[in-house]
N, CA, C and O atoms as a GROMACS GRO file, in nm:
protein
  320
    1UNK      N    1  -0.720  -3.511   3.513
    1UNK     CA    2  -0.771  -3.559   3.387
    1UNK      C    3  -0.911  -3.616   3.407
    1UNK      O    4  -0.936  -3.686   3.505
    2UNK      N    5  -0.999  -3.587   3.316
    2UNK     CA    6  -1.137  -3.633   3.324
    2UNK      C    7  -1.149  -3.781   3.288
    2UNK      O    8  -1.077  -3.831   3.202
    3UNK      N    9  -1.240  -3.848   3.355
    3UNK     CA   10  -1.268  -3.988   3.325
    3UNK      C   11  -1.375  -4.002   3.217
    3UNK      O   12  -1.410  -4.113   3.179
    4UNK      N   13  -1.427  -3.890   3.168
    4UNK     CA   14  -1.531  -3.893   3.067
    4UNK      C   15  -1.471  -3.893   2.927
    4UNK      O   16  -1.372  -3.825   2.902
    5UNK      N   17  -1.529  -3.970   2.835
    5UNK     CA   18  -1.483  -3.965   2.696
    5UNK      C   19  -1.506  -3.825   2.640
    5UNK      O   20  -1.597  -3.754   2.683
    6UNK      N   21  -1.426  -3.785   2.545
    6UNK     CA   22  -1.432  -3.650   2.487
    6UNK      C   23  -1.570  -3.620   2.429
    6UNK      O   24  -1.616  -3.506   2.434
    7UNK      N   25  -1.637  -3.722   2.373
    7UNK     CA   26  -1.771  -3.700   2.316
    7UNK      C   27  -1.870  -3.662   2.425
    7UNK      O   28  -1.957  -3.577   2.405
    8UNK      N   29  -1.856  -3.725   2.540
    8UNK     CA   30  -1.944  -3.696   2.653
    8UNK      C   31  -1.919  -3.554   2.705
    8UNK      O   32  -2.013  -3.484   2.741
    9UNK      N   33  -1.795  -3.514   2.710
    9UNK     CA   34  -1.760  -3.379   2.755
    9UNK      C   35  -1.821  -3.275   2.661
    9UNK      O   36  -1.873  -3.173   2.706
   10UNK      N   37  -1.815  -3.301   2.530
   10UNK     CA   38  -1.875  -3.210   2.433
   10UNK      C   39  -2.027  -3.203   2.449
   10UNK      O   40  -2.088  -3.097   2.435
   11UNK      N   41  -2.088  -3.317   2.478
   11UNK     CA   42  -2.233  -3.320   2.499
   11UNK      C   43  -2.270  -3.237   2.622
   11UNK      O   44  -2.367  -3.160   2.619
   12UNK      N   45  -2.196  -3.253   2.731
   12UNK     CA   46  -2.220  -3.172   2.850
   12UNK      C   47  -2.202  -3.023   2.821
   12UNK      O   48  -2.279  -2.940   2.869
   13UNK      N   49  -2.101  -2.990   2.744
   13UNK     CA   50  -2.076  -2.849   2.709
   13UNK      C   51  -2.195  -2.791   2.634
   13UNK      O   52  -2.233  -2.676   2.658
   14UNK      N   53  -2.254  -2.868   2.542
   14UNK     CA   54  -2.372  -2.821   2.468
   14UNK      C   55  -2.491  -2.800   2.561
   14UNK      O   56  -2.566  -2.703   2.546
   15UNK      N   57  -2.507  -2.889   2.657
   15UNK     CA   58  -2.617  -2.875   2.753
   15UNK      C   59  -2.598  -2.750   2.838
   15UNK      O   60  -2.691  -2.672   2.855
   16UNK      N   61  -2.479  -2.732   2.891
   16UNK     CA   62  -2.452  -2.614   2.974
   16UNK      C   63  -2.463  -2.485   2.893
   16UNK      O   64  -2.510  -2.383   2.944
   17UNK      N   65  -2.421  -2.490   2.768
   17UNK     CA   66  -2.433  -2.373   2.680
   17UNK      C   67  -2.580  -2.338   2.661
   17UNK      O   68  -2.618  -2.221   2.667
   18UNK      N   69  -2.664  -2.439   2.639
   18UNK     CA   70  -2.807  -2.415   2.619
   18UNK      C   71  -2.870  -2.356   2.744
   18UNK      O   72  -2.956  -2.269   2.735
   19UNK      N   73  -2.829  -2.403   2.861
   19UNK     CA   74  -2.889  -2.356   2.986
   19UNK      C   75  -2.827  -2.228   3.039
   19UNK      O   76  -2.872  -2.175   3.141
   20UNK      N   77  -2.724  -2.177   2.972
   20UNK     CA   78  -2.657  -2.056   3.020
   20UNK      C   79  -2.739  -1.930   2.996
   20UNK      O   80  -2.714  -1.826   3.057
   21UNK      N   81  -2.837  -1.938   2.907
   21UNK     CA   82  -2.924  -1.825   2.881
   21UNK      C   83  -3.036  -1.824   2.986
   21UNK      O   84  -3.105  -1.924   3.001
   22UNK      N   85  -3.055  -1.714   3.059
   22UNK     CA   86  -3.155  -1.710   3.165
   22UNK      C   87  -3.298  -1.741   3.117
   22UNK      O   88  -3.372  -1.810   3.186
   23UNK      N   89  -3.336  -1.689   2.999
   23UNK     CA   90  -3.470  -1.718   2.948
   23UNK      C   91  -3.485  -1.866   2.915
   23UNK      O   92  -3.587  -1.927   2.945
   24UNK      N   93  -3.382  -1.923   2.854
   24UNK     CA   94  -3.385  -2.064   2.818
   24UNK      C   95  -3.393  -2.152   2.942
   24UNK      O   96  -3.467  -2.250   2.946
   25UNK      N   97  -3.317  -2.116   3.044
   25UNK     CA   98  -3.319  -2.190   3.169
   25UNK      C   99  -3.458  -2.182   3.232
   25UNK      O  100  -3.510  -2.283   3.281
   26UNK      N  101  -3.517  -2.066   3.231
   26UNK     CA  102  -3.651  -2.048   3.288
   26UNK      C  103  -3.754  -2.132   3.213
   26UNK      O  104  -3.838  -2.196   3.275
   27UNK      N  105  -3.748  -2.133   3.080
   27UNK     CA  106  -3.839  -2.213   2.999
   27UNK      C  107  -3.818  -2.361   3.031
   27UNK      O  108  -3.915  -2.435   3.048
   28UNK      N  109  -3.693  -2.404   3.038
   28UNK     CA  110  -3.663  -2.544   3.068
   28UNK      C  111  -3.719  -2.584   3.205
   28UNK      O  112  -3.778  -2.690   3.219
   29UNK      N  113  -3.700  -2.498   3.304
   29UNK     CA  114  -3.750  -2.528   3.438
   29UNK      C  115  -3.903  -2.536   3.441
   29UNK      O  116  -3.960  -2.617   3.514
   30UNK      N  117  -3.968  -2.452   3.363
   30UNK     CA  118  -4.114  -2.458   3.353
   30UNK      C  119  -4.158  -2.591   3.293
   30UNK      O  120  -4.255  -2.652   3.339
   31UNK      N  121  -4.087  -2.635   3.191
   31UNK     CA  122  -4.123  -2.761   3.125
   31UNK      C  123  -4.092  -2.882   3.213
   31UNK      O  124  -4.166  -2.981   3.211
   32UNK      N  125  -3.985  -2.875   3.290
   32UNK     CA  126  -3.947  -2.986   3.376
   32UNK      C  127  -4.054  -3.014   3.481
   32UNK      O  128  -4.073  -3.129   3.522
   33UNK      N  129  -4.124  -2.912   3.524
   33UNK     CA  130  -4.227  -2.931   3.626
   33UNK      C  131  -4.349  -3.004   3.570
   33UNK      O  132  -4.434  -3.049   3.647
   34UNK      N  133  -4.359  -3.014   3.438
   34UNK     CA  134  -4.475  -3.081   3.377
   34UNK      C  135  -4.469  -3.232   3.390
   34UNK      O  136  -4.572  -3.297   3.407
   35UNK      N  137  -4.350  -3.289   3.383
   35UNK     CA  138  -4.336  -3.434   3.393
   35UNK      C  139  -4.197  -3.469   3.444
   35UNK      O  140  -4.102  -3.393   3.422
   36UNK      N  141  -4.182  -3.582   3.512
   36UNK     CA  142  -4.052  -3.621   3.567
   36UNK      C  143  -3.949  -3.648   3.458
   36UNK      O  144  -3.985  -3.691   3.348
   37UNK      N  145  -3.821  -3.623   3.485
   37UNK     CA  146  -3.716  -3.651   3.388
   37UNK      C  147  -3.718  -3.798   3.345
   37UNK      O  148  -3.742  -3.887   3.426
   38UNK      N  149  -3.693  -3.820   3.216
   38UNK     CA  150  -3.688  -3.956   3.163
   38UNK      C  151  -3.822  -4.013   3.124
   38UNK      O  152  -3.831  -4.128   3.079
   39UNK      N  153  -3.928  -3.934   3.140
   39UNK     CA  154  -4.061  -3.982   3.101
   39UNK      C  155  -4.113  -3.896   2.988
   39UNK      O  156  -4.061  -3.788   2.961
   40UNK      N  157  -4.216  -3.945   2.923
   40UNK     CA  158  -4.282  -3.867   2.820
   40UNK      C  159  -4.414  -3.819   2.876
   40UNK      O  160  -4.489  -3.895   2.938
   41UNK      N  161  -4.442  -3.694   2.855
   41UNK     CA  162  -4.568  -3.638   2.905
   41UNK      C  163  -4.678  -3.663   2.804
   41UNK      O  164  -4.661  -3.642   2.684
   42UNK      N  165  -4.790  -3.706   2.855
   42UNK     CA  166  -4.906  -3.720   2.767
   42UNK      C  167  -4.962  -3.579   2.745
   42UNK      O  168  -4.943  -3.491   2.829
   43UNK      N  169  -5.030  -3.558   2.634
   43UNK     CA  170  -5.089  -3.426   2.610
   43UNK      C  171  -5.182  -3.384   2.724
   43UNK      O  172  -5.193  -3.265   2.754
   44UNK      N  173  -5.250  -3.480   2.787
   44UNK     CA  174  -5.340  -3.446   2.897
   44UNK      C  175  -5.263  -3.398   3.020
   44UNK      O  176  -5.305  -3.303   3.087
   45UNK      N  177  -5.151  -3.463   3.049
   45UNK     CA  178  -5.072  -3.428   3.167
   45UNK      C  179  -5.010  -3.290   3.152
   45UNK      O  180  -4.996  -3.217   3.251
   46UNK      N  181  -4.974  -3.255   3.033
   46UNK     CA  182  -4.906  -3.128   3.011
   46UNK      C  183  -5.002  -3.016   2.977
   46UNK      O  184  -4.964  -2.899   2.979
   47UNK      N  185  -5.124  -3.049   2.947
   47UNK     CA  186  -5.226  -2.951   2.910
   47UNK      C  187  -5.184  -2.870   2.788
   47UNK      O  188  -5.231  -2.758   2.768
   48UNK      N  189  -5.098  -2.927   2.710
   48UNK     CA  190  -5.055  -2.868   2.581
   48UNK      C  191  -5.030  -2.718   2.589
   48UNK      O  192  -5.112  -2.639   2.542
   49UNK      N  193  -4.922  -2.680   2.646
   49UNK     CA  194  -4.886  -2.540   2.655
   49UNK      C  195  -4.840  -2.491   2.519
   49UNK      O  196  -4.766  -2.560   2.449
   50UNK      N  197  -4.884  -2.373   2.482
   50UNK     CA  198  -4.838  -2.316   2.356
   50UNK      C  199  -4.718  -2.225   2.385
   50UNK      O  200  -4.689  -2.192   2.500
   51UNK      N  201  -4.651  -2.185   2.280
   51UNK     CA  202  -4.531  -2.102   2.292
   51UNK      C  203  -4.563  -1.973   2.367
   51UNK      O  204  -4.484  -1.927   2.449
   52UNK      N  205  -4.678  -1.916   2.338
   52UNK     CA  206  -4.717  -1.792   2.407
   52UNK      C  207  -4.734  -1.812   2.556
   52UNK      O  208  -4.697  -1.725   2.635
   53UNK      N  209  -4.789  -1.927   2.596
   53UNK     CA  210  -4.806  -1.956   2.740
   53UNK      C  211  -4.673  -1.973   2.810
   53UNK      O  212  -4.655  -1.927   2.922
   54UNK      N  213  -4.579  -2.040   2.743
   54UNK     CA  214  -4.447  -2.062   2.803
   54UNK      C  215  -4.374  -1.930   2.826
   54UNK      O  216  -4.297  -1.917   2.921
   55UNK      N  217  -4.398  -1.833   2.739
   55UNK     CA  218  -4.328  -1.705   2.750
   55UNK      C  219  -4.392  -1.604   2.842
   55UNK      O  220  -4.334  -1.499   2.869
   56UNK      N  221  -4.514  -1.635   2.891
   56UNK     CA  222  -4.582  -1.539   2.979
   56UNK      C  223  -4.498  -1.512   3.103
   56UNK      O  224  -4.446  -1.604   3.166
   57UNK      N  225  -4.486  -1.386   3.135
   57UNK     CA  226  -4.410  -1.346   3.253
   57UNK      C  227  -4.261  -1.333   3.228
   57UNK      O  228  -4.188  -1.286   3.315
   58UNK      N  229  -4.214  -1.375   3.110
   58UNK     CA  230  -4.071  -1.363   3.079
   58UNK      C  231  -4.040  -1.234   3.004
   58UNK      O  232  -3.924  -1.191   2.997
   59UNK      N  233  -4.143  -1.174   2.947
   59UNK     CA  234  -4.122  -1.050   2.873
   59UNK      C  235  -4.052  -1.071   2.740
   59UNK      O  236  -3.978  -0.984   2.694
   60UNK      N  237  -4.074  -1.186   2.677
   60UNK     CA  238  -4.013  -1.212   2.546
   60UNK      C  239  -4.121  -1.255   2.448
   60UNK      O  240  -4.223  -1.312   2.486
   61UNK      N  241  -4.097  -1.226   2.320
   61UNK     CA  242  -4.192  -1.258   2.214
   61UNK      C  243  -4.202  -1.408   2.192
   61UNK      O  244  -4.107  -1.481   2.218
   62UNK      N  245  -4.317  -1.455   2.143
   62UNK     CA  246  -4.333  -1.597   2.112
   62UNK      C  247  -4.228  -1.650   2.014
   62UNK      O  248  -4.185  -1.765   2.025
   63UNK      N  249  -4.186  -1.566   1.919
   63UNK     CA  250  -4.084  -1.612   1.824
   63UNK      C  251  -3.951  -1.638   1.895
   63UNK      O  252  -3.876  -1.727   1.856
   64UNK      N  253  -3.921  -1.560   1.997
   64UNK     CA  254  -3.798  -1.581   2.075
   64UNK      C  255  -3.810  -1.707   2.161
   64UNK      O  256  -3.714  -1.781   2.176
   65UNK      N  257  -3.929  -1.730   2.218
   65UNK     CA  258  -3.953  -1.853   2.294
   65UNK      C  259  -3.933  -1.972   2.202
   65UNK      O  260  -3.871  -2.071   2.241
   66UNK      N  261  -3.985  -1.964   2.081
   66UNK     CA  262  -3.969  -2.072   1.984
   66UNK      C  263  -3.822  -2.098   1.954
   66UNK      O  264  -3.781  -2.214   1.943
   67UNK      N  265  -3.744  -1.993   1.941
   67UNK     CA  266  -3.600  -2.008   1.918
   67UNK      C  267  -3.533  -2.079   2.037
   67UNK      O  268  -3.449  -2.167   2.018
   68UNK      N  269  -3.570  -2.040   2.157
   68UNK     CA  270  -3.513  -2.103   2.276
   68UNK      C  271  -3.550  -2.251   2.284
   68UNK      O  272  -3.468  -2.334   2.322
   69UNK      N  273  -3.673  -2.284   2.248
   69UNK     CA  274  -3.715  -2.424   2.245
   69UNK      C  275  -3.632  -2.503   2.144
   69UNK      O  276  -3.594  -2.617   2.170
   70UNK      N  277  -3.605  -2.441   2.030
   70UNK     CA  278  -3.522  -2.507   1.928
   70UNK      C  279  -3.383  -2.536   1.982
   70UNK      O  280  -3.328  -2.643   1.959
   71UNK      N  281  -3.326  -2.441   2.054
   71UNK     CA  282  -3.192  -2.460   2.110
   71UNK      C  283  -3.191  -2.567   2.220
   71UNK      O  284  -3.096  -2.645   2.229
   72UNK      N  285  -3.295  -2.570   2.300
   72UNK     CA  286  -3.305  -2.674   2.404
   72UNK      C  287  -3.319  -2.813   2.340
   72UNK      O  288  -3.262  -2.911   2.388
   73UNK      N  289  -3.394  -2.818   2.231
   73UNK     CA  290  -3.409  -2.945   2.160
   73UNK      C  291  -3.278  -2.987   2.093
   73UNK      O  292  -3.242  -3.105   2.096
   74UNK      N  293  -3.208  -2.892   2.034
   74UNK     CA  294  -3.081  -2.919   1.968
   74UNK      C  295  -2.978  -2.974   2.066
   74UNK      O  296  -2.895  -3.058   2.030
   75UNK      N  297  -2.982  -2.926   2.190
   75UNK     CA  298  -2.886  -2.970   2.290
   75UNK      C  299  -2.922  -3.107   2.347
   75UNK      O  300  -2.843  -3.166   2.421
   76UNK      N  301  -3.040  -3.157   2.314
   76UNK     CA  302  -3.083  -3.286   2.365
   76UNK      C  303  -3.163  -3.281   2.493
   76UNK      O  304  -3.198  -3.384   2.550
   77UNK      N  305  -3.192  -3.160   2.541
   77UNK     CA  306  -3.268  -3.146   2.665
   77UNK      C  307  -3.418  -3.166   2.647
   77UNK      O  308  -3.488  -3.202   2.742
   78UNK      N  309  -3.467  -3.143   2.527
   78UNK     CA  310  -3.609  -3.160   2.497
   78UNK      C  311  -3.628  -3.255   2.381
   78UNK      O  312  -3.546  -3.261   2.289
   79UNK      N  313  -3.735  -3.329   2.388
   79UNK     CA  314  -3.779  -3.411   2.275
   79UNK      C  315  -3.922  -3.372   2.245
   79UNK      O  316  -4.004  -3.358   2.336
   80UNK      N  317  -3.952  -3.356   2.118
   80UNK     CA  318  -4.089  -3.318   2.079
   80UNK      C  319  -4.147  -3.424   1.990
   80UNK      O  320  -4.261  -3.412   1.946
   0.00000   0.00000   0.00000
């Protein structure tokens, strides 16, 4: 039996669901390298990456990158 409250388990499930997509995971990992977890990146530190820049090398359209960012934000992994 888990020691975690059911709400916490559901939150973890949403996070894992969001990261289960390879493109989403790749985008998340790119963003994580911009600033340490638990901190807010200043626009200068992050150099303000646009959706097109985040998708370079992934072979996906900017609209798809935008959708992935929305899902990462919905899961609580990103704050904008």
